[in-house]
C-alpha positions in Angstrom: -86.2 -118.1 0.1 -84.4 -114.7 0.1 -83.2 -113.1 3.1 -84.6 -109.5 4.1 -82.0 -106.9 4.1 -80.4 -106.1 7.3 -82.3 -103.6 9.7 -80.7 -100.3 10.8 -81.4 -100.3 14.6 -80.6 -97.8 17.4 -80.7 -99.3 20.8 -80.6 -97.0 23.8 -76.7 -97.6 24.7 -73.5 -95.8 24.1 -72.6 -98.2 21.4 -73.8 -97.6 18.1 -75.3 -100.8 16.2 -75.0 -100.8 12.3 -76.9 -104.1 11.8 -79.0 -106.5 13.6 -79.6 -110.0 12.2 -82.8 -111.2 13.5 -82.8 -115.0 14.1 -84.7 -115.3 17.0 -87.9 -114.0 18.7 -87.0 -114.9 22.1 -83.9 -113.1 23.8 -81.0 -111.1 22.5 -77.8 -111.0 24.5 -75.6 -107.8 24.0 -72.2 -108.1 25.0 -68.8 -106.6 24.2 -66.1 -108.5 22.4 -63.5 -108.2 25.2 -66.1 -109.3 27.8 -67.0 -112.2 25.5 -63.4 -113.1 25.1 -62.7 -113.0 28.9 -65.8 -115.4 29.3 -64.8 -117.8 26.5 -61.0 -118.0 28.0 -62.7 -118.8 31.3 -65.1 -121.5 30.1 -62.3 -123.2 28.0 -60.1 -123.3 31.3 -63.1 -125.0 32.9 -63.3 -127.6 30.0 -59.7 -128.4 30.2 -59.9 -128.7 34.0 -62.6 -131.2 33.5 -60.1 -133.7 31.8 -57.3 -133.3 34.2 -58.3 -136.4 36.1 -56.9 -138.7 33.4 -53.2 -138.0 33.9 -53.1 -138.7 37.7 -55.2 -141.8 37.4 -53.2 -143.3 34.7 -49.9 -142.7 36.9 -51.6 -143.9 40.0 -52.6 -147.1 37.9 -48.9 -147.7 36.8 -47.6 -147.2 40.4 -50.0 -149.7 41.7 -49.1 -152.2 38.8 -45.5 -151.7 40.0 -46.1 -152.5 43.6 -48.2 -155.4 42.6 -45.8 -157.0 40.2 -42.3 -155.9 41.4 -39.7 -156.8 43.7 -37.5 -153.9 44.8 -34.0 -154.2 44.2 -30.8 -151.9 45.0 -30.0 -149.8 42.2 -28.2 -146.4 41.2 -26.8 -146.3 44.7 -30.4 -146.5 46.4 -31.5 -149.7 48.8 -34.4 -151.6 48.0 -36.3 -149.9 50.9 -35.5 -146.4 49.3 -37.0 -147.5 46.0 -40.1 -148.6 47.8 -40.6 -145.6 49.8 -40.2 -143.4 46.5 -42.9 -145.5 44.7 -45.1 -145.2 47.7 -44.7 -141.4 48.0 -45.4 -141.1 44.2 -48.5 -143.2 44.5 -49.9 -141.0 47.4 -49.0 -137.8 45.3 -50.9 -139.4 42.4 -53.6 -140.3 44.5 -54.0 -136.8 46.0 -53.9 -135.3 42.5 -56.4 -137.6 41.2 -59.0 -137.0 44.3 -58.3 -133.1 43.8 -59.2 -133.2 40.3 -62.5 -135.3 41.1 -63.4 -132.4 43.1 -62.6 -129.7 40.6 -64.5 -132.0 37.9 -67.7 -131.5 40.1 -67.3 -127.6 39.9 -66.9 -127.6 36.0 -68.9 -125.2 34.4 -71.6 -126.4 31.9 -72.8 -124.5 28.5 -75.8 -123.2 30.7 -73.6 -121.7 33.0 -71.5 -119.9 30.5 -74.8 -118.3 29.0 -75.6 -117.0 32.6 -72.4 -115.7 32.9 -72.7 -113.6 29.7 -76.1 -112.7 30.8 -74.7 -111.4 34.1 -77.1 -113.7 35.9 -74.5 -115.4 37.9 
């Protein structure tokens, strides 16, 4: 199967196009490289944000295990009640971060959203 030579095409735009590789009969998206780079960076941030729930959950589980299995004692100049309060505050903080990351997970962009953004349809 031999590939046809690339076609020289001029599209009505301010950007000269040297080659067009026709692999689809459906739709062509024309985008500048800087716009594509910005959209890819945004999509990558969205992907990493979709995994941020794991750290707060694992820390929260650790704090819950400490509360279930430990009896706090005075150490490093702090009373047992202070240690209990420190772990309680840490647990509340991790719970808040976990819930916030779950809300952000619901807003994570999909591949279809990414393509819509490239097409300027969003």
